[in-house]
C-alpha positions as CSV (number, residue, x, y, z in Angstrom):
1,M,-27.3,1.8,19.7
2,L,-24.1,-0.2,19.0
3,A,-25.8,-3.2,20.5
4,A,-28.4,-3.0,17.7
5,L,-25.7,-3.3,15.0
6,T,-24.7,-6.6,13.4
7,P,-21.1,-7.7,13.6
8,D,-20.7,-6.7,9.9
9,E,-22.2,-3.3,10.6
10,R,-19.9,-2.8,13.6
11,E,-16.9,-3.7,11.5
12,A,-18.0,-1.3,8.7
13,L,-18.5,1.4,11.4
14,A,-15.0,0.8,12.9
15,D,-13.4,1.0,9.4
16,W,-15.3,4.2,8.7
17,L,-14.2,5.7,12.0
18,A,-10.6,4.8,11.4
19,V,-10.6,6.5,8.0
20,Y,-12.4,9.5,9.5
21,R,-9.9,9.9,12.3
22,E,-7.0,9.6,9.9
23,G,-8.6,12.3,7.8
24,Q,-8.8,14.5,10.9
25,A,-5.2,13.9,11.9
26,R,-3.8,14.5,8.5
27,P,-4.0,18.3,8.4
28,E,-2.4,18.6,11.8
29,A,0.4,16.3,10.7
30,R,0.9,18.3,7.5
31,A,1.3,21.5,9.5
32,M,3.9,19.7,11.7
33,L,5.8,18.5,8.7
34,A,5.8,22.0,7.2
35,S,7.7,23.3,10.2
36,A,10.0,20.2,10.5
37,P,13.0,21.6,8.5
38,A,13.2,24.7,10.7
39,Q,12.8,22.6,13.9
40,L,15.6,20.3,12.7
41,E,17.9,23.2,11.9
42,S,17.3,24.5,15.5
43,L,18.1,21.1,16.9
44,V,21.4,20.9,14.8
45,S,22.4,24.4,16.0
46,A,21.7,23.5,19.6
47,L,23.7,20.3,19.3
48,E,26.6,22.2,17.8
49,V,26.7,24.4,20.9
50,A,25.8,22.0,23.7
51,A,25.9,18.4,22.6
52,D,28.6,17.7,25.1
53,T,26.2,18.6,28.0
54,M,23.8,15.8,27.1
55,S,23.7,12.6,29.1
56,A,24.3,9.3,27.4
57,A,20.6,8.5,27.8
58,E,19.5,11.8,26.2
59,A,21.9,11.2,23.3
60,D,20.6,7.6,22.9
61,R,17.0,8.9,22.7
62,V,18.0,11.5,20.0
63,W,19.8,8.7,18.0
64,A,16.7,6.5,18.3
65,Q,14.4,9.3,17.1
66,L,16.7,10.0,14.2
67,Q,16.6,6.4,13.2
68,A,12.8,6.3,13.5
69,I,12.6,9.4,11.2
70,A,14.9,7.8,8.6
71,R,13.0,4.5,8.7
72,T,9.6,6.2,8.4
73,L,10.8,8.4,5.5
74,K,12.1,5.3,3.7
75,R,8.9,3.3,4.3
76,S,6.8,6.2,2.8
77,G,8.8,6.2,-0.4
78,H,11.4,8.9,0.4
79,P,14.8,7.1,0.3
80,R,17.9,8.8,1.7
81,P,19.4,11.1,-0.9
82,R,22.8,10.3,-2.3
83,A,25.6,12.1,-0.6
84,V,27.0,15.1,-2.4
85,R,30.2,14.2,-4.1
86,R,33.2,16.1,-2.8
87,P,36.1,16.9,-5.1
88,P,39.0,14.6,-4.5
89,A,41.5,15.7,-1.9
90,Q,44.8,17.1,-3.2
91,L,47.8,14.9,-2.7
92,P,50.6,16.4,-0.6
93,G,52.7,18.7,-2.9
94,Q,50.1,18.8,-5.6
95,Q,49.2,22.3,-6.8
96,D,45.7,23.4,-7.8
97,F,46.3,25.5,-10.9
98,F,42.7,26.7,-11.2
99,A,42.5,27.9,-7.6
100,D,45.6,29.9,-8.1
101,S,44.4,31.4,-11.4
102,N,44.0,34.8,-9.9
103,E,47.6,34.8,-8.9
104,L,48.6,33.8,-12.4
105,E,46.4,36.6,-13.9
106,Q,48.1,39.1,-11.6
107,L,51.5,38.0,-12.7
108,A,50.5,38.2,-16.3
109,D,49.2,41.8,-15.8
110,H,52.7,43.0,-14.5
């Protein structure tokens, strides 16, 4: 049956099949992405407990996969979020009056 198709018809069929297959794979991929945050949390927990037991090759594979995830997210329009700003570190000898406000209130009550 394929032999009866013209080259243009074969190309059109190939294009249609590619779109069809992508449409079939999309729901499965969406389900995988829905569970990704929980899977990544589990991975982080496991690394916190036993990362020192990994071989260098295993660690290299994890780093490569993390880079692939970051690259794919960026390409699909999801840039890395900005880092959360941390409050500036106190200089040695510097006192944080607001953190000690409970102590000041207690002194004022007496």
